HTML snippet that shows the backbone in 3Dmol.js (N, CA, C, O; Angstrom):
<script src="https://3Dmol.org/build/3Dmol-min.js"></script>
<div id="view" style="width:600px;height:400px;position:relative"></div>
<script>
const pdb = `
ATOM      1  N   UNK A   1      20.230 -31.012  61.075  1.00  0.00           N
ATOM      2  CA  UNK A   1      20.754 -32.037  60.482  1.00  0.00           C
ATOM      3  C   UNK A   1      21.595 -31.738  59.219  1.00  0.00           C
ATOM      4  O   UNK A   1      20.889 -31.643  58.214  1.00  0.00           O
ATOM      5  N   UNK A   2      23.238 -31.522  58.955  1.00  0.00           N
ATOM      6  CA  UNK A   2      23.867 -30.932  57.828  1.00  0.00           C
ATOM      7  C   UNK A   2      23.808 -31.887  56.630  1.00  0.00           C
ATOM      8  O   UNK A   2      23.712 -33.110  56.732  1.00  0.00           O
ATOM      9  N   UNK A   3      23.876 -31.195  55.483  1.00  0.00           N
ATOM     10  CA  UNK A   3      24.086 -31.839  54.263  1.00  0.00           C
ATOM     11  C   UNK A   3      24.958 -32.646  54.100  1.00  0.00           C
ATOM     12  O   UNK A   3      25.769 -32.855  55.002  1.00  0.00           O
ATOM     13  N   UNK A   4      25.021 -33.352  52.829  1.00  0.00           N
ATOM     14  CA  UNK A   4      26.026 -34.233  52.298  1.00  0.00           C
ATOM     15  C   UNK A   4      27.591 -33.015  52.021  1.00  0.00           C
ATOM     16  O   UNK A   4      27.645 -31.855  51.612  1.00  0.00           O
ATOM     17  N   UNK A   5      28.497 -33.845  52.408  1.00  0.00           N
ATOM     18  CA  UNK A   5      29.777 -33.028  52.614  1.00  0.00           C
ATOM     19  C   UNK A   5      30.464 -33.178  51.095  1.00  0.00           C
ATOM     20  O   UNK A   5      30.955 -34.256  50.760  1.00  0.00           O
ATOM     21  N   UNK A   6      30.465 -31.995  50.180  1.00  0.00           N
ATOM     22  CA  UNK A   6      30.915 -32.312  48.804  1.00  0.00           C
ATOM     23  C   UNK A   6      32.249 -31.867  48.706  1.00  0.00           C
ATOM     24  O   UNK A   6      32.831 -31.527  47.677  1.00  0.00           O
ATOM     25  N   UNK A   7      32.758 -31.900  50.042  1.00  0.00           N
ATOM     26  CA  UNK A   7      34.527 -31.744  49.347  1.00  0.00           C
ATOM     27  C   UNK A   7      34.936 -30.333  49.570  1.00  0.00           C
ATOM     28  O   UNK A   7      34.050 -29.482  49.647  1.00  0.00           O
ATOM     29  N   UNK A   8      36.205 -29.992  49.682  1.00  0.00           N
ATOM     30  CA  UNK A   8      37.048 -28.821  49.930  1.00  0.00           C
ATOM     31  C   UNK A   8      36.551 -27.937  48.810  1.00  0.00           C
ATOM     32  O   UNK A   8      36.703 -26.736  49.032  1.00  0.00           O
ATOM     33  N   UNK A   9      35.928 -28.293  47.523  1.00  0.00           N
ATOM     34  CA  UNK A   9      35.706 -27.608  46.510  1.00  0.00           C
ATOM     35  C   UNK A   9      34.531 -26.830  46.757  1.00  0.00           C
ATOM     36  O   UNK A   9      34.394 -25.808  46.085  1.00  0.00           O
ATOM     37  N   UNK A  10      33.480 -27.192  47.778  1.00  0.00           N
ATOM     38  CA  UNK A  10      32.419 -26.651  47.875  1.00  0.00           C
ATOM     39  C   UNK A  10      32.379 -25.811  49.338  1.00  0.00           C
ATOM     40  O   UNK A  10      32.463 -26.445  50.390  1.00  0.00           O
ATOM     41  N   UNK A  11      32.307 -25.015  49.337  1.00  0.00           N
ATOM     42  CA  UNK A  11      32.462 -23.994  50.832  1.00  0.00           C
ATOM     43  C   UNK A  11      31.088 -24.057  51.602  1.00  0.00           C
ATOM     44  O   UNK A  11      31.079 -23.821  52.810  1.00  0.00           O
ATOM     45  N   UNK A  12      29.939 -24.367  50.937  1.00  0.00           N
ATOM     46  CA  UNK A  12      28.893 -23.974  51.781  1.00  0.00           C
ATOM     47  C   UNK A  12      27.631 -25.104  51.060  1.00  0.00           C
ATOM     48  O   UNK A  12      26.854 -24.701  50.194  1.00  0.00           O
ATOM     49  N   UNK A  13      27.610 -26.589  51.609  1.00  0.00           N
ATOM     50  CA  UNK A  13      27.288 -27.540  51.485  1.00  0.00           C
ATOM     51  C   UNK A  13      25.979 -27.499  51.476  1.00  0.00           C
ATOM     52  O   UNK A  13      25.394 -28.110  50.582  1.00  0.00           O
ATOM     53  N   UNK A  14      25.274 -26.813  52.408  1.00  0.00           N
ATOM     54  CA  UNK A  14      23.739 -26.581  52.463  1.00  0.00           C
ATOM     55  C   UNK A  14      23.274 -26.013  51.530  1.00  0.00           C
ATOM     56  O   UNK A  14      22.209 -26.427  51.073  1.00  0.00           O
ATOM     57  N   UNK A  15      23.975 -24.792  50.903  1.00  0.00           N
ATOM     58  CA  UNK A  15      23.735 -23.963  50.021  1.00  0.00           C
ATOM     59  C   UNK A  15      23.454 -24.631  48.425  1.00  0.00           C
ATOM     60  O   UNK A  15      22.603 -24.465  47.551  1.00  0.00           O
ATOM     61  N   UNK A  16      24.452 -25.316  48.566  1.00  0.00           N
ATOM     62  CA  UNK A  16      24.925 -26.022  47.297  1.00  0.00           C
ATOM     63  C   UNK A  16      23.849 -27.152  47.176  1.00  0.00           C
ATOM     64  O   UNK A  16      23.439 -27.317  46.027  1.00  0.00           O
ATOM     65  N   UNK A  17      23.281 -28.012  48.199  1.00  0.00           N
ATOM     66  CA  UNK A  17      22.396 -28.709  48.078  1.00  0.00           C
ATOM     67  C   UNK A  17      20.807 -28.083  47.566  1.00  0.00           C
ATOM     68  O   UNK A  17      20.093 -28.458  46.636  1.00  0.00           O
ATOM     69  N   UNK A  18      20.650 -27.246  48.342  1.00  0.00           N
ATOM     70  CA  UNK A  18      19.519 -26.378  48.348  1.00  0.00           C
ATOM     71  C   UNK A  18      19.216 -25.909  46.685  1.00  0.00           C
ATOM     72  O   UNK A  18      18.167 -26.031  46.054  1.00  0.00           O
ATOM     73  N   UNK A  19      20.585 -25.313  46.222  1.00  0.00           N
ATOM     74  CA  UNK A  19      20.257 -25.007  44.770  1.00  0.00           C
ATOM     75  C   UNK A  19      20.071 -25.861  43.697  1.00  0.00           C
ATOM     76  O   UNK A  19      19.378 -25.676  42.696  1.00  0.00           O
ATOM     77  N   UNK A  20      20.774 -26.844  44.008  1.00  0.00           N
ATOM     78  CA  UNK A  20      20.826 -28.284  42.859  1.00  0.00           C
ATOM     79  C   UNK A  20      19.422 -28.825  43.234  1.00  0.00           C
ATOM     80  O   UNK A  20      19.075 -29.675  42.414  1.00  0.00           O
ATOM     81  N   UNK A  21      18.650 -28.647  44.048  1.00  0.00           N
ATOM     82  CA  UNK A  21      17.250 -29.271  44.310  1.00  0.00           C
ATOM     83  C   UNK A  21      16.651 -28.220  43.624  1.00  0.00           C
ATOM     84  O   UNK A  21      15.673 -28.668  43.025  1.00  0.00           O
ATOM     85  N   UNK A  22      16.813 -26.826  43.404  1.00  0.00           N
ATOM     86  CA  UNK A  22      15.952 -25.981  42.693  1.00  0.00           C
ATOM     87  C   UNK A  22      16.473 -25.916  41.075  1.00  0.00           C
ATOM     88  O   UNK A  22      16.215 -24.960  40.344  1.00  0.00           O
ATOM     89  N   UNK A  23      17.081 -26.843  40.745  1.00  0.00           N
ATOM     90  CA  UNK A  23      17.437 -27.012  39.525  1.00  0.00           C
ATOM     91  C   UNK A  23      18.776 -26.553  38.903  1.00  0.00           C
ATOM     92  O   UNK A  23      19.220 -26.888  37.804  1.00  0.00           O
ATOM     93  N   UNK A  24      19.283 -25.802  39.723  1.00  0.00           N
ATOM     94  CA  UNK A  24      20.604 -25.345  38.735  1.00  0.00           C
ATOM     95  C   UNK A  24      21.502 -26.407  38.477  1.00  0.00           C
ATOM     96  O   UNK A  24      21.342 -27.534  38.946  1.00  0.00           O
ATOM     97  N   UNK A  25      22.525 -26.048  37.679  1.00  0.00           N
ATOM     98  CA  UNK A  25      23.846 -27.031  37.354  1.00  0.00           C
ATOM     99  C   UNK A  25      24.710 -27.048  38.473  1.00  0.00           C
ATOM    100  O   UNK A  25      24.748 -26.232  39.393  1.00  0.00           O
ATOM    101  N   UNK A  26      25.442 -28.119  38.293  1.00  0.00           N
ATOM    102  CA  UNK A  26      26.756 -28.173  39.346  1.00  0.00           C
ATOM    103  C   UNK A  26      27.356 -27.126  39.539  1.00  0.00           C
ATOM    104  O   UNK A  26      27.485 -26.583  40.636  1.00  0.00           O
ATOM    105  N   UNK A  27      27.853 -26.673  38.320  1.00  0.00           N
ATOM    106  CA  UNK A  27      28.805 -25.615  38.287  1.00  0.00           C
ATOM    107  C   UNK A  27      28.487 -24.342  38.904  1.00  0.00           C
ATOM    108  O   UNK A  27      29.285 -23.655  39.541  1.00  0.00           O
ATOM    109  N   UNK A  28      26.791 -23.966  38.586  1.00  0.00           N
ATOM    110  CA  UNK A  28      26.330 -22.842  38.952  1.00  0.00           C
ATOM    111  C   UNK A  28      25.828 -22.841  40.421  1.00  0.00           C
ATOM    112  O   UNK A  28      25.751 -21.830  41.119  1.00  0.00           O
ATOM    113  N   UNK A  29      25.510 -24.050  40.788  1.00  0.00           N
ATOM    114  CA  UNK A  29      25.051 -23.974  42.220  1.00  0.00           C
ATOM    115  C   UNK A  29      26.531 -23.951  43.210  1.00  0.00           C
ATOM    116  O   UNK A  29      26.504 -23.459  44.338  1.00  0.00           O
ATOM    117  N   UNK A  30      27.801 -24.551  42.616  1.00  0.00           N
ATOM    118  CA  UNK A  30      29.115 -24.080  43.334  1.00  0.00           C
ATOM    119  C   UNK A  30      29.270 -23.154  43.394  1.00  0.00           C
ATOM    120  O   UNK A  30      29.554 -22.713  44.508  1.00  0.00           O
ATOM    121  N   UNK A  31      29.196 -22.260  42.289  1.00  0.00           N
ATOM    122  CA  UNK A  31      29.831 -20.696  42.217  1.00  0.00           C
ATOM    123  C   UNK A  31      28.879 -19.904  43.151  1.00  0.00           C
ATOM    124  O   UNK A  31      29.341 -18.918  43.725  1.00  0.00           O
ATOM    125  N   UNK A  32      27.330 -20.328  43.385  1.00  0.00           N
ATOM    126  CA  UNK A  32      26.945 -19.378  44.212  1.00  0.00           C
ATOM    127  C   UNK A  32      26.818 -19.716  45.632  1.00  0.00           C
ATOM    128  O   UNK A  32      26.463 -18.897  46.480  1.00  0.00           O
ATOM    129  N   UNK A  33      27.174 -21.183  45.924  1.00  0.00           N
ATOM    130  CA  UNK A  33      27.296 -21.560  47.033  1.00  0.00           C
ATOM    131  C   UNK A  33      28.443 -21.179  47.687  1.00  0.00           C
ATOM    132  O   UNK A  33      28.415 -21.092  48.915  1.00  0.00           O
ATOM    133  N   UNK A  34      29.397 -20.949  47.104  1.00  0.00           N
ATOM    134  CA  UNK A  34      31.154 -20.675  47.479  1.00  0.00           C
ATOM    135  C   UNK A  34      31.112 -19.214  47.749  1.00  0.00           C
ATOM    136  O   UNK A  34      31.605 -18.679  48.742  1.00  0.00           O
ATOM    137  N   UNK A  35      30.233 -18.376  46.402  1.00  0.00           N
ATOM    138  CA  UNK A  35      30.372 -16.972  47.137  1.00  0.00           C
ATOM    139  C   UNK A  35      29.497 -16.255  48.519  1.00  0.00           C
ATOM    140  O   UNK A  35      29.695 -15.267  49.226  1.00  0.00           O
ATOM    141  N   UNK A  36      28.326 -17.451  48.458  1.00  0.00           N
ATOM    142  CA  UNK A  36      27.395 -16.797  49.740  1.00  0.00           C
ATOM    143  C   UNK A  36      28.723 -17.166  50.969  1.00  0.00           C
ATOM    144  O   UNK A  36      28.860 -16.415  51.935  1.00  0.00           O
ATOM    145  N   UNK A  37      29.593 -18.340  50.784  1.00  0.00           N
ATOM    146  CA  UNK A  37      30.484 -18.448  52.196  1.00  0.00           C
ATOM    147  C   UNK A  37      31.620 -17.691  52.218  1.00  0.00           C
ATOM    148  O   UNK A  37      32.472 -17.912  53.080  1.00  0.00           O
ATOM    149  N   UNK A  38      31.803 -16.594  51.176  1.00  0.00           N
ATOM    150  CA  UNK A  38      32.847 -15.719  51.081  1.00  0.00           C
ATOM    151  C   UNK A  38      32.493 -14.472  51.954  1.00  0.00           C
ATOM    152  O   UNK A  38      31.660 -13.753  51.401  1.00  0.00           O
ATOM    153  N   UNK A  39      32.883 -14.064  53.087  1.00  0.00           N
ATOM    154  CA  UNK A  39      32.568 -12.854  53.391  1.00  0.00           C
ATOM    155  C   UNK A  39      32.925 -11.442  52.794  1.00  0.00           C
ATOM    156  O   UNK A  39      32.454 -10.390  53.226  1.00  0.00           O
ATOM    157  N   UNK A  40      33.779 -11.539  51.789  1.00  0.00           N
ATOM    158  CA  UNK A  40      33.854 -10.584  50.868  1.00  0.00           C
ATOM    159  C   UNK A  40      32.884 -10.388  49.928  1.00  0.00           C
ATOM    160  O   UNK A  40      32.815  -9.310  49.337  1.00  0.00           O
ATOM    161  N   UNK A  41      32.103 -11.306  49.702  1.00  0.00           N
ATOM    162  CA  UNK A  41      30.742 -11.158  48.303  1.00  0.00           C
ATOM    163  C   UNK A  41      29.600 -10.932  49.080  1.00  0.00           C
ATOM    164  O   UNK A  41      29.720 -11.014  50.302  1.00  0.00           O
ATOM    165  N   UNK A  42      28.511 -10.661  48.587  1.00  0.00           N
ATOM    166  CA  UNK A  42      27.330 -10.507  48.855  1.00  0.00           C
ATOM    167  C   UNK A  42      26.497 -10.757  47.886  1.00  0.00           C
ATOM    168  O   UNK A  42      25.782  -9.908  47.354  1.00  0.00           O
ATOM    169  N   UNK A  43      26.555 -12.238  47.528  1.00  0.00           N
ATOM    170  CA  UNK A  43      25.527 -12.456  46.602  1.00  0.00           C
ATOM    171  C   UNK A  43      24.015 -12.546  47.121  1.00  0.00           C
ATOM    172  O   UNK A  43      23.717 -12.584  48.315  1.00  0.00           O
ATOM    173  N   UNK A  44      23.295 -12.569  46.284  1.00  0.00           N
ATOM    174  CA  UNK A  44      21.687 -12.557  46.735  1.00  0.00           C
ATOM    175  C   UNK A  44      21.264 -14.189  47.050  1.00  0.00           C
ATOM    176  O   UNK A  44      21.400 -15.160  46.306  1.00  0.00           O
ATOM    177  N   UNK A  45      20.824 -14.137  48.129  1.00  0.00           N
ATOM    178  CA  UNK A  45      20.465 -15.503  48.666  1.00  0.00           C
ATOM    179  C   UNK A  45      19.232 -16.195  47.695  1.00  0.00           C
ATOM    180  O   UNK A  45      19.199 -17.386  47.388  1.00  0.00           O
ATOM    181  N   UNK A  46      18.248 -15.184  47.295  1.00  0.00           N
ATOM    182  CA  UNK A  46      17.408 -15.915  45.904  1.00  0.00           C
ATOM    183  C   UNK A  46      17.935 -16.318  44.851  1.00  0.00           C
ATOM    184  O   UNK A  46      17.370 -17.266  44.304  1.00  0.00           O
ATOM    185  N   UNK A  47      19.131 -15.776  44.230  1.00  0.00           N
ATOM    186  CA  UNK A  47      19.654 -16.321  43.063  1.00  0.00           C
ATOM    187  C   UNK A  47      18.716 -15.796  41.887  1.00  0.00           C
ATOM    188  O   UNK A  47      18.212 -14.678  41.997  1.00  0.00           O
ATOM    189  N   UNK A  48      18.493 -16.516  40.859  1.00  0.00           N
ATOM    190  CA  UNK A  48      18.140 -16.003  39.555  1.00  0.00           C
ATOM    191  C   UNK A  48      16.483 -16.020  39.738  1.00  0.00           C
ATOM    192  O   UNK A  48      15.781 -16.093  40.746  1.00  0.00           O
ATOM    193  N   UNK A  49      16.170 -15.922  38.323  1.00  0.00           N
ATOM    194  CA  UNK A  49      14.834 -15.492  38.709  1.00  0.00           C
ATOM    195  C   UNK A  49      14.008 -16.744  37.777  1.00  0.00           C
ATOM    196  O   UNK A  49      12.790 -16.658  37.625  1.00  0.00           O
ATOM    197  N   UNK A  50      14.665 -17.709  37.277  1.00  0.00           N
ATOM    198  CA  UNK A  50      14.116 -18.586  36.772  1.00  0.00           C
ATOM    199  C   UNK A  50      13.432 -19.587  37.493  1.00  0.00           C
ATOM    200  O   UNK A  50      13.905 -19.903  38.585  1.00  0.00           O
ATOM    201  N   UNK A  51      12.269 -20.224  37.037  1.00  0.00           N
ATOM    202  CA  UNK A  51      11.378 -21.268  37.663  1.00  0.00           C
ATOM    203  C   UNK A  51      12.698 -22.841  37.878  1.00  0.00           C
ATOM    204  O   UNK A  51      13.794 -22.955  37.329  1.00  0.00           O
ATOM    205  N   UNK A  52      12.150 -23.621  38.663  1.00  0.00           N
ATOM    206  CA  UNK A  52      12.922 -24.834  38.971  1.00  0.00           C
ATOM    207  C   UNK A  52      12.547 -25.613  37.897  1.00  0.00           C
ATOM    208  O   UNK A  52      11.326 -25.704  37.772  1.00  0.00           O
ATOM    209  N   UNK A  53      13.130 -26.133  37.181  1.00  0.00           N
ATOM    210  CA  UNK A  53      12.754 -27.030  35.986  1.00  0.00           C
ATOM    211  C   UNK A  53      11.683 -28.203  35.871  1.00  0.00           C
ATOM    212  O   UNK A  53      11.384 -28.709  34.790  1.00  0.00           O
ATOM    213  N   UNK A  54      11.238 -28.512  36.861  1.00  0.00           N
ATOM    214  CA  UNK A  54      10.041 -29.062  37.208  1.00  0.00           C
ATOM    215  C   UNK A  54       8.752 -28.229  36.634  1.00  0.00           C
ATOM    216  O   UNK A  54       7.877 -28.839  36.019  1.00  0.00           O
ATOM    217  N   UNK A  55       8.665 -26.891  36.839  1.00  0.00           N
ATOM    218  CA  UNK A  55       8.003 -25.637  36.676  1.00  0.00           C
ATOM    219  C   UNK A  55       8.037 -25.721  35.374  1.00  0.00           C
ATOM    220  O   UNK A  55       6.974 -25.373  34.859  1.00  0.00           O
ATOM    221  N   UNK A  56       8.976 -26.099  34.531  1.00  0.00           N
ATOM    222  CA  UNK A  56       8.835 -25.786  32.847  1.00  0.00           C
ATOM    223  C   UNK A  56       7.923 -26.614  32.151  1.00  0.00           C
ATOM    224  O   UNK A  56       7.447 -27.572  32.760  1.00  0.00           O
ATOM    225  N   UNK A  57       7.590 -26.396  30.933  1.00  0.00           N
ATOM    226  CA  UNK A  57       6.812 -27.293  30.159  1.00  0.00           C
ATOM    227  C   UNK A  57       7.665 -28.317  29.560  1.00  0.00           C
ATOM    228  O   UNK A  57       8.878 -28.120  29.635  1.00  0.00           O
ATOM    229  N   UNK A  58       7.279 -29.302  29.018  1.00  0.00           N
ATOM    230  CA  UNK A  58       8.458 -30.270  28.258  1.00  0.00           C
ATOM    231  C   UNK A  58       8.851 -29.331  26.912  1.00  0.00           C
ATOM    232  O   UNK A  58      10.038 -29.312  26.585  1.00  0.00           O
ATOM    233  N   UNK A  59       8.046 -28.688  26.262  1.00  0.00           N
ATOM    234  CA  UNK A  59       8.380 -27.905  25.353  1.00  0.00           C
ATOM    235  C   UNK A  59       9.705 -26.655  25.524  1.00  0.00           C
ATOM    236  O   UNK A  59      10.606 -26.327  24.752  1.00  0.00           O
ATOM    237  N   UNK A  60       9.356 -26.219  26.780  1.00  0.00           N
ATOM    238  CA  UNK A  60      10.627 -25.217  27.166  1.00  0.00           C
ATOM    239  C   UNK A  60      11.446 -26.016  27.643  1.00  0.00           C
ATOM    240  O   UNK A  60      12.454 -25.318  27.534  1.00  0.00           O
ATOM    241  N   UNK A  61      11.895 -27.225  28.223  1.00  0.00           N
ATOM    242  CA  UNK A  61      12.837 -27.964  28.480  1.00  0.00           C
ATOM    243  C   UNK A  61      13.832 -28.423  26.917  1.00  0.00           C
ATOM    244  O   UNK A  61      15.031 -28.244  26.700  1.00  0.00           O
ATOM    245  N   UNK A  62      12.857 -29.000  26.111  1.00  0.00           N
ATOM    246  CA  UNK A  62      13.170 -29.364  25.020  1.00  0.00           C
ATOM    247  C   UNK A  62      14.117 -28.191  24.057  1.00  0.00           C
ATOM    248  O   UNK A  62      15.098 -28.436  23.355  1.00  0.00           O
ATOM    249  N   UNK A  63      13.475 -26.930  24.292  1.00  0.00           N
ATOM    250  CA  UNK A  63      14.155 -25.683  23.901  1.00  0.00           C
ATOM    251  C   UNK A  63      15.246 -25.252  24.364  1.00  0.00           C
ATOM    252  O   UNK A  63      16.072 -24.640  23.687  1.00  0.00           O
ATOM    253  N   UNK A  64      15.390 -25.578  25.805  1.00  0.00           N
ATOM    254  CA  UNK A  64      16.686 -25.459  26.380  1.00  0.00           C
ATOM    255  C   UNK A  64      17.878 -26.292  25.953  1.00  0.00           C
ATOM    256  O   UNK A  64      19.045 -25.974  25.723  1.00  0.00           O
ATOM    257  N   UNK A  65      17.118 -27.675  25.909  1.00  0.00           N
ATOM    258  CA  UNK A  65      18.178 -28.862  25.569  1.00  0.00           C
ATOM    259  C   UNK A  65      18.675 -28.707  23.881  1.00  0.00           C
ATOM    260  O   UNK A  65      19.695 -29.254  23.463  1.00  0.00           O
ATOM    261  N   UNK A  66      17.868 -27.961  23.112  1.00  0.00           N
ATOM    262  CA  UNK A  66      18.424 -27.731  22.137  1.00  0.00           C
ATOM    263  C   UNK A  66      19.357 -26.563  21.907  1.00  0.00           C
ATOM    264  O   UNK A  66      20.065 -26.573  20.900  1.00  0.00           O
ATOM    265  N   UNK A  67      19.414 -25.549  22.770  1.00  0.00           N
ATOM    266  CA  UNK A  67      20.263 -24.613  22.706  1.00  0.00           C
ATOM    267  C   UNK A  67      21.545 -24.557  22.937  1.00  0.00           C
ATOM    268  O   UNK A  67      22.458 -23.924  22.408  1.00  0.00           O
ATOM    269  N   UNK A  68      21.469 -25.648  24.199  1.00  0.00           N
ATOM    270  CA  UNK A  68      23.124 -26.390  24.899  1.00  0.00           C
ATOM    271  C   UNK A  68      23.379 -27.524  24.046  1.00  0.00           C
ATOM    272  O   UNK A  68      24.388 -28.183  24.298  1.00  0.00           O
ATOM    273  N   UNK A  69      22.563 -27.909  22.973  1.00  0.00           N
ATOM    274  CA  UNK A  69      23.373 -29.166  22.164  1.00  0.00           C
ATOM    275  C   UNK A  69      23.214 -30.325  22.823  1.00  0.00           C
ATOM    276  O   UNK A  69      24.119 -31.131  22.601  1.00  0.00           O
ATOM    277  N   UNK A  70      22.083 -30.808  23.810  1.00  0.00           N
ATOM    278  CA  UNK A  70      21.956 -31.952  24.555  1.00  0.00           C
ATOM    279  C   UNK A  70      21.417 -32.957  23.472  1.00  0.00           C
ATOM    280  O   UNK A  70      20.335 -32.631  22.984  1.00  0.00           O
ATOM    281  N   UNK A  71      22.039 -34.235  22.967  1.00  0.00           N
ATOM    282  CA  UNK A  71      21.823 -34.869  22.156  1.00  0.00           C
ATOM    283  C   UNK A  71      20.858 -35.893  22.454  1.00  0.00           C
ATOM    284  O   UNK A  71      20.988 -36.400  23.569  1.00  0.00           O
ATOM    285  N   UNK A  72      19.717 -36.417  21.575  1.00  0.00           N
ATOM    286  CA  UNK A  72      18.808 -37.575  21.898  1.00  0.00           C
ATOM    287  C   UNK A  72      17.488 -36.907  22.788  1.00  0.00           C
ATOM    288  O   UNK A  72      16.723 -37.498  23.551  1.00  0.00           O
ATOM    289  N   UNK A  73      17.512 -35.556  22.428  1.00  0.00           N
ATOM    290  CA  UNK A  73      16.465 -35.175  23.350  1.00  0.00           C
ATOM    291  C   UNK A  73      15.061 -35.217  22.730  1.00  0.00           C
ATOM    292  O   UNK A  73      14.086 -34.884  23.404  1.00  0.00           O
ATOM    293  N   UNK A  74      14.934 -35.654  21.346  1.00  0.00           N
ATOM    294  CA  UNK A  74      13.670 -35.737  20.728  1.00  0.00           C
ATOM    295  C   UNK A  74      13.066 -36.827  21.459  1.00  0.00           C
ATOM    296  O   UNK A  74      11.875 -36.756  21.761  1.00  0.00           O
ATOM    297  N   UNK A  75      13.738 -37.788  21.762  1.00  0.00           N
ATOM    298  CA  UNK A  75      13.246 -39.011  22.612  1.00  0.00           C
ATOM    299  C   UNK A  75      12.939 -38.978  23.856  1.00  0.00           C
ATOM    300  O   UNK A  75      12.337 -39.870  24.452  1.00  0.00           O
ATOM    301  N   UNK A  76      13.402 -37.773  24.402  1.00  0.00           N
ATOM    302  CA  UNK A  76      13.346 -37.648  25.932  1.00  0.00           C
ATOM    303  C   UNK A  76      12.008 -37.212  26.623  1.00  0.00           C
ATOM    304  O   UNK A  76      11.449 -36.157  26.322  1.00  0.00           O
ATOM    305  N   UNK A  77      11.448 -38.224  27.719  1.00  0.00           N
ATOM    306  CA  UNK A  77      10.242 -37.344  28.579  1.00  0.00           C
ATOM    307  C   UNK A  77      10.695 -36.193  29.243  1.00  0.00           C
ATOM    308  O   UNK A  77      11.853 -35.803  29.090  1.00  0.00           O
ATOM    309  N   UNK A  78       9.830 -35.568  30.021  1.00  0.00           N
ATOM    310  CA  UNK A  78       9.946 -34.427  30.502  1.00  0.00           C
ATOM    311  C   UNK A  78      11.201 -34.694  31.657  1.00  0.00           C
ATOM    312  O   UNK A  78      12.244 -34.047  31.752  1.00  0.00           O
ATOM    313  N   UNK A  79      10.808 -35.721  32.400  1.00  0.00           N
ATOM    314  CA  UNK A  79      11.865 -36.233  33.387  1.00  0.00           C
ATOM    315  C   UNK A  79      13.196 -36.296  33.003  1.00  0.00           C
ATOM    316  O   UNK A  79      14.127 -35.979  33.744  1.00  0.00           O
ATOM    317  N   UNK A  80      13.351 -36.831  31.477  1.00  0.00           N
ATOM    318  CA  UNK A  80      14.436 -37.059  31.116  1.00  0.00           C
ATOM    319  C   UNK A  80      15.346 -36.220  30.911  1.00  0.00           C
ATOM    320  O   UNK A  80      16.552 -36.331  31.133  1.00  0.00           O
ATOM    321  N   UNK A  81      14.581 -35.091  30.344  1.00  0.00           N
ATOM    322  CA  UNK A  81      15.108 -33.544  29.992  1.00  0.00           C
ATOM    323  C   UNK A  81      15.508 -32.876  31.149  1.00  0.00           C
ATOM    324  O   UNK A  81      16.425 -32.062  31.049  1.00  0.00           O
ATOM    325  N   UNK A  82      14.987 -33.074  32.215  1.00  0.00           N
ATOM    326  CA  UNK A  82      15.312 -32.403  33.511  1.00  0.00           C
ATOM    327  C   UNK A  82      16.546 -33.009  33.771  1.00  0.00           C
ATOM    328  O   UNK A  82      17.414 -32.224  34.152  1.00  0.00           O
ATOM    329  N   UNK A  83      16.924 -34.378  33.655  1.00  0.00           N
ATOM    330  CA  UNK A  83      17.981 -35.027  34.386  1.00  0.00           C
ATOM    331  C   UNK A  83      19.311 -34.383  33.287  1.00  0.00           C
ATOM    332  O   UNK A  83      20.333 -33.884  33.757  1.00  0.00           O
ATOM    333  N   UNK A  84      19.068 -34.505  31.847  1.00  0.00           N
ATOM    334  CA  UNK A  84      20.092 -34.063  30.917  1.00  0.00           C
ATOM    335  C   UNK A  84      20.635 -32.826  31.205  1.00  0.00           C
ATOM    336  O   UNK A  84      21.811 -32.618  31.503  1.00  0.00           O
ATOM    337  N   UNK A  85      19.550 -31.824  31.085  1.00  0.00           N
ATOM    338  CA  UNK A  85      19.847 -30.355  31.724  1.00  0.00           C
ATOM    339  C   UNK A  85      20.639 -29.969  32.810  1.00  0.00           C
ATOM    340  O   UNK A  85      21.505 -29.095  32.758  1.00  0.00           O
ATOM    341  N   UNK A  86      20.275 -30.761  33.993  1.00  0.00           N
ATOM    342  CA  UNK A  86      21.093 -30.893  35.091  1.00  0.00           C
ATOM    343  C   UNK A  86      22.362 -31.405  35.057  1.00  0.00           C
ATOM    344  O   UNK A  86      23.197 -31.070  35.897  1.00  0.00           O
ATOM    345  N   UNK A  87      22.601 -32.192  34.163  1.00  0.00           N
ATOM    346  CA  UNK A  87      23.899 -33.147  34.149  1.00  0.00           C
ATOM    347  C   UNK A  87      24.689 -32.497  33.162  1.00  0.00           C
ATOM    348  O   UNK A  87      25.843 -32.872  32.953  1.00  0.00           O
ATOM    349  N   UNK A  88      24.152 -31.522  32.513  1.00  0.00           N
ATOM    350  CA  UNK A  88      25.143 -30.927  31.459  1.00  0.00           C
ATOM    351  C   UNK A  88      26.082 -30.012  32.203  1.00  0.00           C
ATOM    352  O   UNK A  88      26.969 -29.412  31.596  1.00  0.00           O
TER     353      UNK A  88
END
`;
const viewer = $3Dmol.createViewer("view");
viewer.addModel(pdb, "pdb");
viewer.setStyle({}, {cartoon: {color: "spectrum"}});
viewer.zoomTo();
viewer.render();
</script>
């Protein structure tokens, strides 16, 4: 069963969904999925070596949120930080 159709801007919807599930941002997932769909490029299917956000500690998530300037991070739970990082 095919994944959601993300429109013409995403060339490989299944790869995009898989990458998003692993914690990648929308932009990064789109770049990798589109590169995988392009026969002239040969990106690694494994992608980066970073663990999915669910495997990070709250402190690690907080530090990453601080690095990229997410407001309100002090009051966020681990799940809130994951959501904020994915939507940034």
